[in-house]
SEMINU-204355 format. One record per residue (C-alpha): x, z, y; residue in one letter. Coordinates in nm, 3 decimals, decimal comma, always signed. Layout:
% residues N
+---------+---------+---------+------+
!       X !       Z !       Y ! rest !
+---------+---------+---------+------+
!       X !       Z !       Y !    a !
...
+---------+---------+---------+------+
% end
This chain:
% residues 317
+---------+---------+---------+------+
!       X !       Z !       Y ! rest !
+---------+---------+---------+------+
! +11,010 ! +10,778 ! +14,673 !    m !
! +11,282 ! +10,898 ! +14,867 !    a !
! +11,647 ! +10,739 ! +14,879 !    g !
! +11,828 ! +10,428 ! +14,745 !    d !
! +11,882 ! +10,517 ! +14,399 !    v !
! +11,999 ! +10,153 ! +14,289 !    r !
! +12,282 ! +10,138 ! +14,074 !    a !
! +12,572 !  +9,887 ! +14,109 !    p !
! +12,671 !  +9,645 ! +13,846 !    c !
! +12,676 !  +9,848 ! +13,522 !    a !
! +12,909 !  +9,857 ! +13,228 !    t !
! +12,956 ! +10,095 ! +12,917 !    g !
! +12,676 ! +10,353 ! +12,898 !    w !
! +12,512 ! +10,257 ! +13,216 !    e !
! +12,424 !  +9,922 ! +13,089 !    a !
! +12,229 ! +10,097 ! +12,810 !    l !
! +12,036 ! +10,308 ! +13,086 !    s !
! +11,922 !  +9,971 ! +13,274 !    a !
! +11,787 !  +9,826 ! +12,934 !    a !
! +11,649 ! +10,145 ! +12,758 !    a !
! +11,246 ! +10,176 ! +12,762 !    d !
! +11,026 ! +10,438 ! +12,622 !    m !
! +11,027 ! +10,251 ! +12,274 !    d !
! +11,395 ! +10,312 ! +12,236 !    n !
! +11,482 ! +10,679 ! +12,293 !    y !
! +11,858 ! +10,765 ! +12,232 !    p !
! +11,951 ! +10,888 ! +11,893 !    l !
! +11,881 ! +11,284 ! +11,969 !    p !
! +11,553 ! +11,228 ! +12,114 !    a !
! +11,479 ! +11,000 ! +11,814 !    r !
! +11,557 ! +11,298 ! +11,581 !    r !
! +11,379 ! +11,542 ! +11,756 !    l !
! +11,072 ! +11,304 ! +11,782 !    v !
! +11,090 ! +11,267 ! +11,410 !    a !
! +11,084 ! +11,628 ! +11,340 !    e !
! +10,813 ! +11,693 ! +11,591 !    m !
! +10,579 ! +11,433 ! +11,430 !    t !
! +10,625 ! +11,555 ! +11,093 !    e !
! +10,567 ! +11,904 ! +11,170 !    a !
! +10,235 ! +11,797 ! +11,364 !    a !
! +10,124 ! +11,574 ! +11,069 !    a !
! +10,081 ! +11,920 ! +10,867 !    h !
!  +9,885 ! +12,076 ! +11,140 !    a !
!  +9,701 ! +11,842 ! +11,353 !    p !
!  +9,471 ! +12,126 ! +11,465 !    a !
!  +9,765 ! +12,297 ! +11,638 !    r !
!  +9,883 ! +11,996 ! +11,805 !    t !
!  +9,901 ! +11,883 ! +12,165 !    i !
!  +9,997 ! +11,545 ! +12,229 !    a !
! +10,211 ! +11,447 ! +12,528 !    f !
! +10,379 ! +11,127 ! +12,683 !    q !
! +10,768 ! +11,126 ! +12,717 !    g !
! +11,081 ! +11,232 ! +12,528 !    a !
! +11,143 ! +11,599 ! +12,403 !    p !
! +11,213 ! +11,780 ! +12,701 !    g !
! +11,021 ! +11,594 ! +12,983 !    a !
! +10,817 ! +11,792 ! +13,199 !    n !
! +10,514 ! +11,692 ! +13,005 !    s !
! +10,672 ! +11,857 ! +12,709 !    h !
! +10,762 ! +12,173 ! +12,924 !    l !
! +10,383 ! +12,190 ! +13,029 !    a !
! +10,269 ! +12,205 ! +12,674 !    v !
! +10,516 ! +12,486 ! +12,597 !    a !
! +10,390 ! +12,680 ! +12,875 !    k !
! +10,025 ! +12,587 ! +12,846 !    y !
! +10,011 ! +12,676 ! +12,486 !    a !
! +10,301 ! +12,849 ! +12,346 !    p !
! +10,179 ! +12,861 ! +11,982 !    d !
! +10,096 ! +12,482 ! +11,977 !    a !
! +10,292 ! +12,176 ! +11,803 !    l !
! +10,387 ! +11,952 ! +12,065 !    p !
! +10,340 ! +11,578 ! +11,973 !    l !
! +10,585 ! +11,358 ! +12,180 !    p !
! +10,416 ! +11,019 ! +12,232 !    c !
! +10,577 ! +10,703 ! +12,395 !    f !
! +10,302 ! +10,609 ! +12,609 !    s !
!  +9,970 ! +10,759 ! +12,760 !    f !
!  +9,782 ! +10,535 ! +12,559 !    e !
!  +9,980 ! +10,656 ! +12,231 !    d !
!  +9,898 ! +11,011 ! +12,339 !    a !
!  +9,527 ! +10,957 ! +12,380 !    l !
!  +9,508 ! +10,755 ! +12,054 !    d !
!  +9,663 ! +11,061 ! +11,882 !    a !
!  +9,376 ! +11,272 ! +11,968 !    v !
!  +9,139 ! +10,984 ! +11,910 !    r !
!  +9,296 ! +10,950 ! +11,545 !    d !
!  +9,299 ! +11,307 ! +11,479 !    g !
!  +9,673 ! +11,354 ! +11,459 !    r !
!  +9,649 ! +11,597 ! +11,738 !    a !
!  +9,371 ! +11,839 ! +11,840 !    d !
!  +9,421 ! +11,788 ! +12,249 !    r !
!  +9,651 ! +11,578 ! +12,474 !    a !
!  +9,823 ! +11,715 ! +12,788 !    l !
!  +9,817 ! +11,426 ! +13,044 !    i !
!  +9,943 ! +11,431 ! +13,407 !    p !
!  +9,698 ! +11,305 ! +13,657 !    i !
!  +9,827 ! +11,383 ! +14,010 !    e !
! +10,155 ! +11,493 ! +14,158 !    n !
! +10,165 ! +11,687 ! +14,500 !    s !
! +10,456 ! +11,455 ! +14,622 !    l !
! +10,345 ! +11,115 ! +14,467 !    h !
!  +9,994 ! +11,127 ! +14,435 !    g !
!  +9,785 ! +11,019 ! +14,142 !    r !
!  +9,961 ! +10,893 ! +13,813 !    v !
!  +9,925 ! +10,539 ! +13,779 !    a !
!  +9,675 ! +10,393 ! +13,533 !    d !
!  +9,519 ! +10,732 ! +13,458 !    m !
!  +9,175 ! +10,682 ! +13,629 !    h !
!  +9,167 ! +10,361 ! +13,395 !    f !
!  +9,278 ! +10,518 ! +13,070 !    l !
!  +9,085 ! +10,852 ! +13,082 !    l !
!  +8,720 ! +10,670 ! +13,092 !    p !
!  +8,843 ! +10,399 ! +12,855 !    e !
!  +8,983 ! +10,685 ! +12,606 !    s !
!  +8,625 ! +10,828 ! +12,509 !    g !
!  +8,792 ! +11,174 ! +12,548 !    l !
!  +8,673 ! +11,461 ! +12,756 !    s !
!  +8,862 ! +11,688 ! +12,995 !    i !
!  +8,837 ! +12,031 ! +12,871 !    i !
!  +9,087 ! +12,211 ! +13,076 !    g !
!  +9,374 ! +12,174 ! +13,354 !    e !
!  +9,710 ! +12,321 ! +13,408 !    y !
!  +9,953 ! +12,301 ! +13,682 !    f !
! +10,324 ! +12,282 ! +13,641 !    l !
! +10,613 ! +12,350 ! +13,930 !    p !
! +10,829 ! +12,087 ! +13,903 !    i !
! +11,203 ! +12,167 ! +13,903 !    h !
! +11,530 ! +11,963 ! +13,835 !    h !
! +11,806 ! +12,065 ! +13,660 !    t !
! +12,166 ! +11,893 ! +13,655 !    l !
! +12,328 ! +11,884 ! +13,307 !    m !
! +12,603 ! +11,745 ! +13,136 !    s !
! +12,819 ! +11,781 ! +12,792 !    t !
! +13,077 ! +11,983 ! +12,929 !    d !
! +13,202 ! +12,167 ! +13,249 !    d !
! +13,354 ! +11,862 ! +13,414 !    t !
! +13,219 ! +11,803 ! +13,787 !    p !
! +12,969 ! +11,521 ! +13,752 !    p !
! +13,047 ! +11,182 ! +13,928 !    v !
! +12,701 ! +11,026 ! +13,826 !    s !
! +12,358 ! +11,136 ! +13,774 !    a !
! +12,122 ! +10,958 ! +13,525 !    l !
! +11,734 ! +11,019 ! +13,569 !    s !
! +11,386 ! +10,868 ! +13,627 !    h !
! +11,381 ! +10,717 ! +13,995 !    v !
! +11,144 ! +10,999 ! +14,099 !    q !
! +11,347 ! +11,270 ! +14,019 !    a !
! +11,642 ! +11,083 ! +14,166 !    l !
! +11,470 ! +11,059 ! +14,494 !    g !
! +11,362 ! +11,430 ! +14,489 !    q !
! +11,715 ! +11,523 ! +14,450 !    c !
! +11,859 ! +11,292 ! +14,715 !    r !
! +12,013 ! +11,535 ! +14,956 !    k !
! +12,166 ! +11,724 ! +14,665 !    y !
! +12,323 ! +11,428 ! +14,528 !    l !
! +12,458 ! +11,281 ! +14,829 !    r !
! +12,625 ! +11,619 ! +14,973 !    e !
! +12,819 ! +11,598 ! +14,658 !    r !
! +12,889 ! +11,265 ! +14,604 !    g !
! +12,715 ! +11,203 ! +14,280 !    i !
! +12,613 ! +10,866 ! +14,213 !    r !
! +12,233 ! +10,807 ! +14,094 !    p !
! +12,149 ! +10,568 ! +13,819 !    i !
! +11,808 ! +10,509 ! +13,728 !    v !
! +11,684 ! +10,560 ! +13,362 !    y !
! +11,324 ! +10,534 ! +13,215 !    a !
! +11,265 ! +10,901 ! +13,197 !    d !
! +11,427 ! +11,224 ! +13,281 !    t !
! +11,442 ! +11,372 ! +12,908 !    a !
! +11,547 ! +11,044 ! +12,779 !    g !
! +11,841 ! +11,038 ! +13,030 !    a !
! +11,948 ! +11,382 ! +12,899 !    a !
! +11,936 ! +11,252 ! +12,560 !    a !
! +12,132 ! +10,958 ! +12,631 !    l !
! +12,403 ! +11,177 ! +12,789 !    v !
! +12,433 ! +11,389 ! +12,508 !    a !
! +12,477 ! +11,097 ! +12,271 !    e !
! +12,709 ! +10,900 ! +12,473 !    t !
! +12,928 ! +11,197 ! +12,584 !    r !
! +13,043 ! +10,989 ! +12,881 !    e !
! +13,315 ! +11,188 ! +13,094 !    p !
! +13,177 ! +11,259 ! +13,440 !    g !
! +12,821 ! +11,145 ! +13,341 !    a !
! +12,531 ! +11,407 ! +13,386 !    a !
! +12,157 ! +11,383 ! +13,395 !    a !
! +11,874 ! +11,541 ! +13,595 !    i !
! +11,594 ! +11,659 ! +13,373 !    a !
! +11,401 ! +11,978 ! +13,309 !    p !
! +11,596 ! +12,307 ! +13,171 !    s !
! +11,423 ! +12,254 ! +12,868 !    l !
! +11,612 ! +11,923 ! +12,769 !    a !
! +11,952 ! +12,111 ! +12,819 !    a !
! +11,846 ! +12,337 ! +12,568 !    q !
! +11,709 ! +12,072 ! +12,303 !    l !
! +12,034 ! +11,843 ! +12,341 !    y !
! +12,296 ! +12,113 ! +12,381 !    g !
! +12,408 ! +12,023 ! +12,731 !    l !
! +12,571 ! +12,247 ! +12,984 !    t !
! +12,390 ! +12,306 ! +13,304 !    i !
! +12,554 ! +12,273 ! +13,645 !    h !
! +12,283 ! +12,380 ! +13,880 !    a !
! +11,908 ! +12,441 ! +13,862 !    e !
! +11,619 ! +12,391 ! +14,128 !    n !
! +11,836 ! +12,096 ! +14,288 !    i !
! +11,519 ! +11,927 ! +14,401 !    e !
! +11,494 ! +11,875 ! +14,796 !    d !
! +11,147 ! +12,009 ! +14,789 !    s !
! +11,048 ! +12,342 ! +14,625 !    h !
! +10,690 ! +12,295 ! +14,655 !    d !
! +10,641 ! +12,014 ! +14,376 !    n !
! +10,376 ! +12,036 ! +14,153 !    m !
! +10,195 ! +11,818 ! +13,897 !    t !
!  +9,839 ! +11,875 ! +13,788 !    r !
!  +9,787 ! +11,800 ! +13,424 !    f !
!  +9,438 ! +11,771 ! +13,247 !    v !
!  +9,376 ! +11,848 ! +12,885 !    v !
!  +9,156 ! +11,613 ! +12,673 !    l !
!  +8,970 ! +11,659 ! +12,354 !    a !
!  +8,743 ! +11,438 ! +12,143 !    r !
!  +8,442 ! +11,667 ! +12,214 !    e !
!  +8,345 ! +11,810 ! +12,566 !    p !
!  +8,366 ! +12,162 ! +12,648 !    l !
!  +8,095 ! +12,411 ! +12,771 !    m !
!  +8,283 ! +12,647 ! +12,981 !    p !
!  +8,194 ! +12,996 ! +13,054 !    s !
!  +8,039 ! +13,074 ! +13,381 !    r !
!  +8,245 ! +13,411 ! +13,427 !    d !
!  +8,479 ! +13,229 ! +13,640 !    g !
!  +8,506 ! +12,909 ! +13,859 !    p !
!  +8,450 ! +12,585 ! +13,677 !    v !
!  +8,555 ! +12,230 ! +13,784 !    m !
!  +8,388 ! +11,885 ! +13,713 !    t !
!  +8,552 ! +11,575 ! +13,706 !    t !
!  +8,352 ! +11,233 ! +13,746 !    f !
!  +8,366 ! +10,881 ! +13,825 !    l !
!  +8,112 ! +10,657 ! +14,022 !    f !
!  +8,067 ! +10,350 ! +14,190 !    e !
!  +7,835 ! +10,339 ! +14,490 !    v !
!  +7,576 ! +10,058 ! +14,548 !    n !
!  +7,723 !  +9,773 ! +14,764 !    n !
!  +7,488 !  +9,836 ! +15,084 !    v !
!  +7,600 ! +10,009 ! +15,435 !    p !
!  +7,662 ! +10,367 ! +15,432 !    a !
!  +7,594 ! +10,407 ! +15,042 !    a !
!  +7,934 ! +10,654 ! +15,024 !    l !
!  +7,850 ! +10,830 ! +15,336 !    y !
!  +7,503 ! +10,908 ! +15,191 !    k !
!  +7,642 ! +10,982 ! +14,853 !    a !
!  +7,864 ! +11,221 ! +14,974 !    m !
!  +7,600 ! +11,383 ! +15,176 !    g !
!  +7,427 ! +11,522 ! +14,877 !    s !
!  +7,708 ! +11,713 ! +14,815 !    f !
!  +7,746 ! +11,869 ! +15,158 !    a !
!  +7,336 ! +11,943 ! +15,179 !    t !
!  +7,365 ! +12,125 ! +14,844 !    n !
!  +7,692 ! +12,310 ! +14,914 !    g !
!  +7,887 ! +12,186 ! +14,671 !    v !
!  +8,278 ! +12,198 ! +14,717 !    n !
!  +8,414 ! +11,825 ! +14,649 !    m !
!  +8,786 ! +11,920 ! +14,604 !    t !
!  +8,916 ! +11,558 ! +14,558 !    k !
!  +8,777 ! +11,201 ! +14,617 !    l !
!  +8,997 ! +10,906 ! +14,561 !    e !
!  +8,923 ! +10,532 ! +14,550 !    s !
!  +9,068 ! +10,262 ! +14,347 !    y !
!  +9,005 !  +9,906 ! +14,256 !    q !
!  +8,922 !  +9,753 ! +13,916 !    r !
!  +8,981 !  +9,389 ! +13,848 !    g !
!  +9,086 !  +9,137 ! +14,115 !    a !
!  +8,771 !  +9,081 ! +14,300 !    s !
!  +8,831 !  +9,344 ! +14,585 !    f !
!  +8,426 !  +9,371 ! +14,566 !    a !
!  +8,371 !  +9,674 ! +14,394 !    a !
!  +8,551 ! +10,011 ! +14,445 !    t !
!  +8,533 ! +10,274 ! +14,223 !    e !
!  +8,573 ! +10,659 ! +14,275 !    f !
!  +8,739 ! +10,959 ! +14,103 !    y !
!  +8,620 ! +11,289 ! +14,235 !    a !
!  +8,628 ! +11,659 ! +14,133 !    d !
!  +8,376 ! +11,912 ! +14,231 !    i !
!  +8,331 ! +12,313 ! +14,194 !    e !
!  +8,043 ! +12,376 ! +13,961 !    g !
!  +7,914 ! +12,220 ! +13,670 !    m !
!  +7,590 ! +12,043 ! +13,540 !    p !
!  +7,339 ! +12,308 ! +13,510 !    g !
!  +7,423 ! +12,464 ! +13,829 !    d !
!  +7,086 ! +12,378 ! +14,037 !    p !
!  +7,320 ! +12,278 ! +14,340 !    a !
!  +7,550 ! +12,052 ! +14,120 !    v !
!  +7,212 ! +11,892 ! +13,953 !    d !
!  +7,092 ! +11,807 ! +14,269 !    r !
!  +7,385 ! +11,661 ! +14,423 !    a !
!  +7,458 ! +11,459 ! +14,114 !    l !
!  +7,093 ! +11,328 ! +14,096 !    a !
!  +7,133 ! +11,220 ! +14,465 !    e !
!  +7,481 ! +11,061 ! +14,393 !    l !
!  +7,311 ! +10,873 ! +14,106 !    a !
!  +7,048 ! +10,733 ! +14,315 !    f !
!  +7,296 ! +10,575 ! +14,557 !    h !
!  +7,541 ! +10,441 ! +14,290 !    s !
!  +7,549 ! +10,173 ! +14,025 !    k !
!  +7,666 ! +10,452 ! +13,757 !    w !
!  +7,786 ! +10,795 ! +13,742 !    v !
!  +8,024 ! +10,901 ! +13,450 !    r !
!  +8,112 ! +11,236 ! +13,374 !    l !
!  +8,454 ! +11,313 ! +13,223 !    l !
!  +8,408 ! +11,682 ! +13,168 !    g !
!  +8,376 ! +12,037 ! +13,289 !    s !
!  +8,631 ! +12,303 ! +13,259 !    y !
!  +8,772 ! +12,643 ! +13,407 !    p !
!  +8,976 ! +12,627 ! +13,694 !    q !
!  +9,339 ! +12,693 ! +13,626 !    a !
!  +9,368 ! +12,778 ! +14,006 !    r !
!  +9,135 ! +12,844 ! +14,287 !    p !
!  +9,037 ! +12,566 ! +14,519 !    r !
!  +8,823 ! +12,741 ! +14,783 !    s !
!  +8,966 ! +12,968 ! +15,050 !    l !
+---------+---------+---------+------+
% end
């Protein structure tokens, strides 16, 4: 997070922004949610669920990942996963990590609990657009706290006051609904298109290399083709003995398996058991991967595979 994005005492439409949550979209967003939900209900096999209001980065990711799919907006990550489990969507596209802000909160817990399998990944460059209802120069900008922080320099140089809202696309919908003079939103350009807003400036982010990695989740695992590079994602908890993690990681080094990500997290309040999230290149069935995973299991209380899937971008140099 960067910058001070706290708002002063708010009145009028600004009070709405402080009170809003993901279950209370502005009217233009609710209308689109209803239309998209109805369309998805008639063709669940073509539907990909995402978290957020129409026009959010996750919506944009769905549109770019599968242009022919029907996007299904959901209020929470749990709702998006439930849509796949319940058969209302064929897949879900969920952000797992961001190059600036690290892992997406709760996803390491939600993924294994969902019972779904990772069958793909997608990388979305994150760009921010300033939009409002007309050509009047904005005096305030409404958006998610991360988006405001990522555009801090642009806003400060122009004297635009940042105001925190629950999400980027919802902010655009609120600006479209209230039509408050001088009020703007920072959101993906898709939101301007959906809500009929005027774009003042695009790519206003301070850092232009911001990237979010999404995973594609489905009810059944995928057996990827071996024609190209493959990733495997898994969770594990090592035995509570000295050097257990060191020995477990050594299994990948000695077998020549490239581990591209290793992240620890705590479950529960005891702080006694640390669990790990990992990505490796390769998949079960590869002799080196099978040996490495067997050694990992020997040094661990449990290992849980979340899925194998084609690489969306190369990891090895």
